[in-house]
C-alpha positions as CSV (number, residue, x, y, z in Angstrom):
1,M,-29.9,226.1,56.4
2,S,-26.9,224.7,58.4
3,A,-26.8,224.2,62.1
4,F,-24.4,227.1,62.5
5,S,-26.9,229.5,60.7
6,F,-29.7,228.3,62.8
7,Y,-27.7,228.9,66.0
8,L,-26.7,232.4,64.7
9,N,-30.4,233.3,64.1
10,R,-31.4,232.2,67.6
11,V,-28.7,234.4,69.1
12,T,-29.9,237.3,66.9
13,I,-33.5,237.0,68.0
14,A,-32.5,236.9,71.7
15,K,-30.5,240.0,71.4
16,L,-33.3,241.9,69.6
17,M,-35.8,241.0,72.3
18,K,-33.4,242.2,75.0
19,A,-32.9,245.4,73.1
20,F,-36.6,245.9,72.7
21,F,-37.2,245.6,76.4
22,T,-34.4,248.1,77.1
23,Q,-35.9,250.4,74.5
24,K,-32.7,250.8,72.5
25,T,-34.6,250.5,69.2
26,S,-32.3,252.3,66.8
27,I,-29.3,250.2,67.8
28,V,-31.3,246.9,67.6
29,F,-32.5,247.8,64.1
30,I,-29.0,248.4,62.8
31,I,-27.8,245.0,64.2
32,F,-30.8,243.2,62.7
33,V,-30.0,244.5,59.3
34,L,-26.3,243.6,59.4
35,I,-27.0,240.1,60.7
36,G,-29.7,239.5,58.2
37,G,-27.5,240.5,55.3
38,A,-24.6,238.4,56.6
39,G,-26.9,235.4,56.9
40,G,-28.1,235.8,53.4
41,Y,-24.6,236.1,52.1
42,W,-23.4,233.0,54.0
43,Y,-26.3,231.0,52.7
44,T,-25.3,231.3,49.1
45,H,-21.5,231.8,49.2
46,R,-18.4,230.5,50.9
47,G,-16.9,232.3,53.9
48,G,-14.8,231.8,56.9
49,G,-13.9,228.3,55.7
50,L,-17.5,227.0,55.9
51,V,-19.0,226.0,52.5
52,Q,-22.8,226.1,52.1
53,T,-22.6,225.5,48.3
54,I,-20.0,223.6,46.3
55,R,-19.0,224.2,42.7
56,V,-18.6,221.3,40.3
57,E,-15.0,221.7,39.1
58,R,-12.5,219.9,36.9
59,G,-9.6,218.4,38.8
60,T,-7.5,215.3,39.4
61,V,-8.6,212.0,41.1
62,A,-5.7,210.0,42.4
63,Q,-5.2,206.8,44.4
64,S,-1.9,205.5,45.9
65,V,-0.4,202.9,48.2
66,S,2.1,204.1,50.8
67,V,4.8,201.7,51.9
68,S,8.4,201.8,53.1
69,G,11.5,199.8,52.3
70,A,15.2,200.0,51.7
71,T,17.4,200.5,48.7
72,E,19.6,197.7,47.4
73,S,21.8,197.1,44.4
74,L,20.1,196.4,41.2
75,H,22.4,193.5,40.7
76,R,23.5,191.5,43.8
77,V,25.0,188.0,43.7
78,D,25.9,185.6,46.5
79,L,28.7,183.3,45.4
80,A,29.7,179.8,46.7
81,F,32.0,177.0,45.6
82,E,30.1,174.3,43.7
83,R,32.8,171.8,44.8
84,G,34.2,171.9,48.3
85,G,37.9,171.5,49.2
86,K,40.9,173.3,50.7
87,V,41.1,176.9,49.7
88,E,44.2,177.5,47.6
89,R,44.0,181.2,46.9
90,V,41.8,184.2,47.7
91,S,42.3,187.2,45.5
92,A,39.6,189.7,46.7
93,D,38.6,191.4,49.9
94,I,35.6,193.4,51.1
95,G,35.5,196.7,49.2
96,T,37.5,195.3,46.2
97,Q,36.3,196.5,42.9
98,V,36.0,193.6,40.5
99,V,35.2,193.1,36.8
100,A,32.9,190.5,35.3
101,G,34.7,187.1,35.1
102,Q,37.4,188.0,37.7
103,T,38.6,185.2,39.9
104,L,37.8,185.7,43.6
105,A,38.9,182.4,45.1
106,V,40.1,178.9,44.1
107,V,40.1,175.5,45.9
108,S,42.8,172.8,45.3
109,S,42.3,170.7,42.1
110,G,45.7,168.8,42.0
111,E,44.2,165.4,41.5
112,L,41.7,166.6,38.9
113,R,44.5,168.3,37.0
114,A,46.5,165.1,36.9
115,N,43.5,163.2,35.6
116,L,43.1,165.9,33.0
117,L,46.6,165.4,31.8
118,D,46.0,161.7,31.5
119,D,42.8,162.2,29.5
120,E,44.4,164.7,27.3
121,S,47.2,162.2,26.4
122,L,44.5,159.6,25.7
123,L,42.7,162.0,23.5
124,Q,45.9,162.6,21.5
125,A,46.3,158.8,21.0
126,E,42.7,158.4,19.9
127,E,42.9,161.3,17.5
128,A,46.1,159.8,16.0
129,K,44.4,156.5,15.5
130,L,41.5,158.2,13.9
131,A,43.9,160.0,11.5
132,Q,45.5,156.7,10.7
133,L,42.2,155.1,9.9
134,Q,41.2,158.0,7.7
135,R,44.6,157.9,5.9
136,G,44.5,154.1,5.3
137,T,47.2,151.4,5.8
138,R,50.7,152.2,4.6
139,P,52.7,149.6,2.6
140,E,55.2,149.3,5.5
141,E,52.4,148.3,7.8
142,I,51.2,145.6,5.4
143,T,54.8,144.2,5.3
144,I,54.9,144.1,9.1
145,Q,51.7,142.1,9.2
146,E,53.0,139.7,6.6
147,V,56.1,139.1,8.8
148,K,53.8,138.5,11.7
149,V,51.9,135.9,9.7
150,E,55.1,134.0,8.8
151,N,56.2,134.1,12.4
152,A,52.8,132.7,13.5
153,K,53.1,129.8,11.0
154,T,56.6,129.0,12.3
155,A,55.3,129.0,15.9
156,R,52.5,126.7,14.9
157,Q,54.9,124.3,13.2
158,D,57.1,124.3,16.3
159,A,54.0,123.5,18.4
160,H,53.2,120.5,16.2
161,R,56.7,119.2,16.5
162,N,56.6,119.6,20.2
163,L,53.3,117.7,20.4
164,A,54.7,114.9,18.3
165,N,57.6,114.7,20.7
166,Q,55.2,114.7,23.6
167,I,53.1,111.9,22.1
168,E,56.3,109.8,21.4
169,D,57.5,110.5,24.9
170,A,54.1,109.4,26.3
171,Y,54.4,106.1,24.3
172,T,57.9,105.6,25.6
173,K,56.9,106.3,29.2
174,S,53.9,103.9,28.9
175,D,56.0,101.2,27.3
176,D,58.6,101.5,30.1
177,A,55.9,101.5,32.8
178,I,54.3,98.3,31.4
179,H,57.2,96.3,30.2
180,A,59.9,97.4,32.5
181,Q,58.0,98.0,35.7
182,G,54.7,96.1,35.5
183,D,55.8,92.9,33.8
184,Q,58.0,91.8,36.7
185,F,54.9,90.8,38.5
186,F,53.5,88.6,35.7
187,S,54.4,85.3,34.0
188,N,54.0,85.4,30.2
189,P,53.0,89.0,30.3
190,R,52.8,89.6,26.5
191,I,50.7,86.5,25.6
192,R,48.7,85.1,28.6
193,P,49.8,87.1,31.6
194,Q,49.5,85.5,35.0
195,L,49.9,87.5,38.2
196,N,52.7,86.0,40.3
197,L,51.6,87.7,43.5
198,V,49.2,86.1,46.0
199,I,46.2,88.4,46.7
200,S,43.0,87.8,48.5
201,S,40.7,89.2,45.8
202,T,40.3,86.8,42.9
203,Q,38.3,89.4,40.9
204,L,41.2,91.9,41.2
205,K,43.6,89.3,40.0
206,I,41.4,88.6,37.0
207,D,41.1,92.3,36.3
208,L,44.8,92.9,36.4
209,E,45.6,89.9,34.1
210,T,42.9,91.0,31.6
211,R,44.0,94.6,31.6
212,R,47.6,93.6,31.1
213,E,46.7,91.5,28.1
214,N,44.7,94.4,26.6
215,L,47.5,96.9,27.2
216,E,49.8,94.8,25.0
217,L,47.4,95.2,22.1
218,L,47.1,99.0,22.9
219,L,50.9,99.5,22.9
220,T,51.3,97.7,19.6
221,S,48.6,99.8,17.9
222,W,49.9,102.9,19.5
223,H,53.4,102.3,18.2
224,E,52.2,101.6,14.6
225,N,50.2,104.9,14.4
226,L,52.7,107.3,16.0
227,P,53.4,109.4,12.9
228,A,49.7,110.2,12.4
229,L,48.9,111.3,16.0
230,E,49.0,115.1,15.6
231,D,45.4,116.2,15.2
232,G,42.9,116.8,17.9
233,E,41.0,113.5,17.6
234,E,44.2,111.4,17.7
235,V,45.5,113.3,20.7
236,M,42.4,112.3,22.5
237,K,43.2,108.7,21.7
238,V,46.7,109.1,23.2
239,A,45.2,110.7,26.3
240,S,42.8,107.7,26.5
241,N,45.8,105.3,26.2
242,L,47.5,107.1,29.1
243,D,44.4,106.7,31.2
244,E,44.4,103.0,30.6
245,V,48.0,102.7,31.6
246,R,47.5,104.9,34.7
247,T,44.5,102.8,35.8
248,F,46.5,99.5,35.4
249,L,49.3,101.0,37.5
250,D,46.9,102.2,40.2
251,Q,45.4,98.7,40.5
252,L,48.8,97.1,40.6
253,S,49.9,99.6,43.2
254,R,47.0,98.6,45.5
255,V,48.2,95.0,45.3
256,I,51.8,95.9,46.1
257,N,50.9,98.2,48.9
258,A,48.9,95.4,50.5
259,L,51.9,93.0,50.6
260,T,53.4,91.9,53.8
261,P,56.8,90.1,54.4
262,T,56.9,86.3,54.2
263,A,59.6,83.7,54.2
264,S,59.9,84.1,50.5
265,L,59.2,87.9,50.3
266,T,61.3,90.3,52.3
267,Q,60.3,93.9,53.3
268,V,63.2,95.2,51.2
269,T,61.8,93.5,48.1
270,I,58.4,95.0,48.8
271,D,59.9,98.4,49.2
272,T,61.6,98.0,45.9
273,Y,58.4,97.1,44.2
274,R,56.6,100.1,45.7
275,A,59.4,102.5,44.6
276,S,59.4,101.2,41.0
277,L,55.6,101.4,40.7
278,S,55.6,104.9,42.2
279,A,58.2,106.1,39.6
280,A,56.2,104.6,36.8
281,R,53.0,106.3,38.0
282,V,54.8,109.7,38.2
283,S,56.2,109.2,34.8
284,I,52.7,108.5,33.3
285,N,51.3,111.6,35.1
286,T,54.0,113.7,33.7
287,A,53.3,112.4,30.2
288,V,49.6,113.3,30.7
289,T,50.5,116.9,31.7
290,N,53.0,117.3,28.8
291,L,50.5,116.0,26.3
292,S,47.9,118.5,27.5
293,N,50.3,121.4,27.4
294,G,51.6,120.4,23.9
295,Y,48.0,120.2,22.6
296,E,47.2,123.6,24.2
297,K,50.3,125.2,22.5
298,I,49.0,124.0,19.1
299,R,45.6,125.6,19.8
300,S,47.2,128.9,20.9
301,A,49.6,128.9,17.9
302,Q,46.7,128.3,15.6
303,S,44.6,131.1,17.2
304,A,47.6,133.5,16.9
305,L,48.1,132.6,13.3
306,T,44.4,133.1,12.5
307,L,44.5,136.5,14.3
308,V,47.5,137.9,12.4
309,Q,46.1,136.5,9.1
310,N,42.9,138.4,9.7
311,E,44.8,141.5,10.6
312,L,46.7,141.2,7.4
313,L,43.5,141.0,5.4
314,L,42.1,144.0,7.3
315,A,45.3,146.0,6.6
316,K,45.1,145.2,2.9
317,A,41.4,146.0,2.8
318,G,41.8,149.4,4.5
319,S,39.5,151.0,7.1
320,T,35.7,150.7,6.7
321,P,33.3,153.7,7.3
322,E,32.0,151.9,10.3
323,E,35.5,151.6,11.8
324,I,36.1,155.3,11.2
325,T,32.8,156.2,12.8
326,A,33.6,154.0,15.8
327,Q,36.9,155.7,16.3
328,E,35.3,159.1,16.0
329,A,33.0,158.0,18.8
330,R,36.0,157.1,20.9
331,V,37.6,160.5,20.2
332,G,34.3,162.1,21.3
333,Q,34.3,160.1,24.5
334,A,37.8,161.2,25.3
335,K,36.8,164.9,24.7
336,A,33.7,164.4,26.9
337,R,35.9,163.1,29.8
338,I,38.2,166.1,29.4
339,A,35.2,168.5,29.4
340,S,33.8,166.8,32.5
341,I,37.1,167.2,34.4
342,Q,37.4,170.8,33.3
343,A,33.9,171.4,34.6
344,Q,34.9,169.9,37.9
345,I,37.9,172.1,38.1
346,A,35.8,175.1,37.3
347,K,33.4,174.3,40.1
348,G,36.3,174.9,42.5
349,T,36.8,178.4,41.3
350,I,34.6,181.4,42.2
351,R,34.4,184.2,39.5
352,S,32.4,187.3,39.8
353,P,29.6,187.3,37.2
354,I,29.2,191.1,37.3
355,A,31.3,194.2,37.6
356,G,30.9,195.7,41.1
357,V,32.2,195.7,44.6
358,V,32.8,192.8,47.0
359,T,30.6,193.3,50.1
360,K,31.2,189.9,51.8
361,R,34.1,187.5,52.2
362,D,33.9,184.6,54.6
363,I,36.9,182.5,53.6
364,E,40.6,182.4,54.1
365,P,43.5,180.5,52.3
366,G,44.0,177.1,53.9
367,E,40.5,176.7,55.2
368,V,38.3,173.8,54.0
369,A,35.3,175.3,52.1
370,A,32.0,173.4,51.9
371,A,30.2,173.2,48.7
372,N,27.3,175.6,48.2
373,A,28.1,177.6,51.3
374,I,28.0,181.4,50.5
375,V,31.5,182.9,51.0
376,F,31.3,186.0,48.7
377,S,28.8,188.7,47.9
378,V,29.1,191.2,45.1
379,I,26.9,194.2,44.2
380,S,26.9,196.3,41.1
381,E,28.2,199.8,41.5
382,T,25.5,201.5,39.4
383,G,21.8,201.2,39.5
384,L,19.7,200.9,42.7
385,Q,16.3,199.4,43.3
386,I,13.9,199.4,46.2
387,K,12.0,196.3,47.4
388,V,8.9,196.8,49.5
389,F,6.2,194.5,50.8
390,V,2.6,195.4,49.9
391,P,-0.3,193.9,52.0
392,E,-2.6,191.6,50.0
393,V,-5.5,194.0,50.5
394,E,-3.7,196.7,48.5
395,V,-1.6,194.7,46.1
396,G,-4.5,194.2,43.7
397,D,-4.3,198.0,42.9
398,V,-0.6,197.9,42.1
399,S,0.4,197.3,38.5
400,L,3.6,197.1,36.5
401,G,4.6,200.6,35.3
402,N,2.9,202.5,38.2
403,R,4.7,205.7,38.9
404,V,6.2,206.1,42.4
405,A,7.0,209.1,44.5
406,I,10.0,208.5,46.7
407,T,11.5,210.3,49.7
408,F,14.6,209.2,51.7
409,D,15.1,209.7,55.4
410,A,18.7,210.6,54.6
411,F,17.6,213.5,52.4
412,P,14.7,215.4,54.1
413,G,12.6,217.5,51.7
414,E,14.1,216.0,48.5
415,K,11.8,214.1,46.2
416,F,12.7,211.3,43.9
417,S,10.7,209.2,41.5
418,G,10.6,205.6,40.3
419,T,8.5,202.9,38.5
420,V,7.1,199.6,39.6
421,E,9.2,197.0,37.7
422,Y,8.2,193.7,39.2
423,I,5.5,192.1,41.4
424,D,6.4,188.8,43.0
425,P,3.7,186.2,42.0
426,A,4.1,184.3,45.3
427,E,3.1,185.6,48.7
428,T,5.5,186.3,51.6
429,L,4.3,186.0,55.2
430,R,5.5,188.8,57.5
431,D,4.4,188.6,61.1
432,G,1.6,186.2,60.0
433,V,0.3,188.7,57.4
434,V,0.3,187.9,53.7
435,N,2.3,190.4,51.7
436,F,3.7,190.6,48.2
437,K,7.2,191.8,47.3
438,V,7.3,194.7,44.9
439,T,10.4,195.9,43.2
440,V,10.7,199.6,42.3
441,S,13.4,201.2,40.1
442,I,14.8,204.7,40.8
443,D,14.8,207.1,38.0
444,Q,17.5,209.5,39.3
445,K,21.2,208.6,39.0
446,D,22.4,210.3,42.2
447,A,25.9,209.4,43.6
448,R,24.6,210.0,47.1
449,L,22.2,207.1,46.9
450,K,23.6,203.9,48.5
451,S,22.4,200.5,49.2
452,G,20.5,200.2,52.5
453,L,18.9,203.7,52.7
454,T,15.4,203.8,54.2
455,A,12.9,204.9,51.5
456,N,9.3,206.0,51.8
457,L,7.2,205.2,48.7
458,K,3.9,206.4,47.5
459,I,2.8,204.2,44.6
460,L,0.4,206.0,42.3
461,T,-2.2,203.3,41.4
462,L,-4.8,205.6,39.8
463,L,-4.6,209.0,38.1
464,K,-7.4,210.7,36.3
465,E,-6.8,214.3,35.2
466,N,-9.2,217.0,34.0
467,V,-12.4,215.2,35.1
468,L,-15.5,216.6,36.8
469,T,-15.2,216.2,40.6
470,L,-17.1,216.8,43.8
471,P,-16.2,216.1,47.4
472,Q,-17.4,212.7,48.6
473,F,-19.5,214.4,51.4
474,A,-21.5,216.3,48.8
475,I,-22.9,213.1,47.3
476,L,-25.9,211.6,49.0
477,E,-27.4,208.1,48.8
478,K,-31.0,206.9,49.3
479,D,-32.6,203.7,48.2
480,G,-29.5,202.7,46.3
481,R,-29.6,206.0,44.3
482,M,-26.7,208.5,44.3
483,F,-27.8,212.1,44.1
484,A,-26.8,215.7,45.0
485,R,-28.9,218.8,45.8
486,K,-28.3,221.2,42.9
487,L,-28.9,224.9,43.4
488,E,-30.9,226.3,40.4
489,G,-31.6,230.1,41.0
490,N,-33.4,230.3,44.3
491,T,-34.5,226.7,44.3
492,V,-32.9,223.4,45.2
493,R,-33.5,220.2,43.1
494,E,-32.2,216.7,43.7
495,V,-30.4,215.3,40.7
496,S,-29.2,211.7,40.1
497,I,-25.6,211.4,39.5
498,T,-23.2,208.7,38.4
499,I,-19.8,208.5,40.0
500,G,-16.5,207.0,38.8
501,A,-13.2,206.7,40.6
502,K,-12.7,207.9,44.2
503,G,-9.6,209.8,45.1
504,E,-7.6,209.4,48.2
505,D,-8.1,213.2,49.0
506,G,-11.9,212.7,49.3
507,R,-12.8,213.9,45.8
508,V,-14.9,211.7,43.5
509,E,-15.1,211.6,39.7
510,I,-18.5,212.6,38.4
511,L,-19.6,210.9,35.2
512,S,-23.1,212.3,34.7
513,G,-25.9,214.3,36.4
514,V,-24.1,217.7,36.7
515,K,-21.8,219.7,34.6
516,E,-18.8,222.0,35.3
517,G,-19.8,225.2,37.2
518,D,-23.0,223.8,38.7
519,M,-23.5,224.5,42.4
520,V,-24.6,221.9,44.8
521,L,-25.5,222.3,48.5
522,N,-23.1,221.2,51.2
523,P,-25.1,218.7,53.3
524,L,-23.0,219.3,56.4
């Protein structure tokens, strides 16, 4: 019996007693019968909204998560220049409808385009050379190489004649320096030379006389071998001869420079000696330089001849597979440079990757744009989605594919539907609370729907239909056991039950213990 029934019975008794004492027996009896019948009826049936017994019925158990968010385009892209620079052209504004691939803005690429032209020319040259290698050497080219070989041989002969002339000239200069300039200071210079000058160093005097005697033998041998002095070893001998002459003149110059005027030797004579020795030394130095240059010309002429001879052999042999492969690699490198420049130019152009509408433009022609700074935004014209944040305590119940009931503040009373399409795997902190971003697609294609509308979502996380149900309050628990008080005729029996899912409306799925149509007592 409920508290309400108990209260009703107490009131009834009090009224009966009052009626008894006032001796209104017939009226009291009628009231007693009516109240008793009503009490019995309310004990076993429903009435006035108060339930004393509850029927086990089949129904639906549902759970959901309620959140709110805003609509946004299914496809939204923020665009920026990958390469900064001065903005050359802007061809779209806010509200402009664009197609995929349409150019929105361009920064200057003049220098890059000039480099591109250079590399394209280089590529043409490399490709032409590759075609030539693949075709092979033409007879005309072989003839040209043969002419080059003959010219190189002639140049080498000219270099040999020039070297012979330089060797002979070196001998002449040496002979003049010794016999015409140096011998004026010696008695019997060719046989037993004796220095005629008075010097303080006896050793220097001996050195000069000995060196002059040796130089006579050197000049004689040199003159006898002049026709054979053209190879490298003989040229080195000539250079050594010149060094001997130069050393002799240097020592003699030291003696002359130390002279002072005397009664028998005037300053004019001393100056004349110095001038003649200086001229001799300059002449020998010139001979040394000419000899070195002449020998270097022979070496260069021989190298040039060897080079053109090898080129002739290569021309006659034709291109090898390795040469063709190497040239193919050079062509590939030229193409790669062109592709690199083209990529750099492309980084200075913003193109819309989708068809849609421009919603943001933060750049003007003439401005200097920074790389990776967002200057355009484009959204697709069709397809909307809703992004909401679900707290971590509820996100575990949300799954991909969950159905969603949607209402919009802009359209009161209208209902829309959708589906959970994506659950962000990473958390997002909002006001210090962990949330997870969930994306919901909208089923309806309604032209009234626009980006930015406030949406109220009810994500259906569980739905079990046509299952046995009871209100949660009709299920009792004691000692870890779930049970209900089942009405069987005029008796009440406690029966153990097993429950399943719990619905958000307070109804619970019953798995076992009662069947459809059974009546259980309302414990309230």
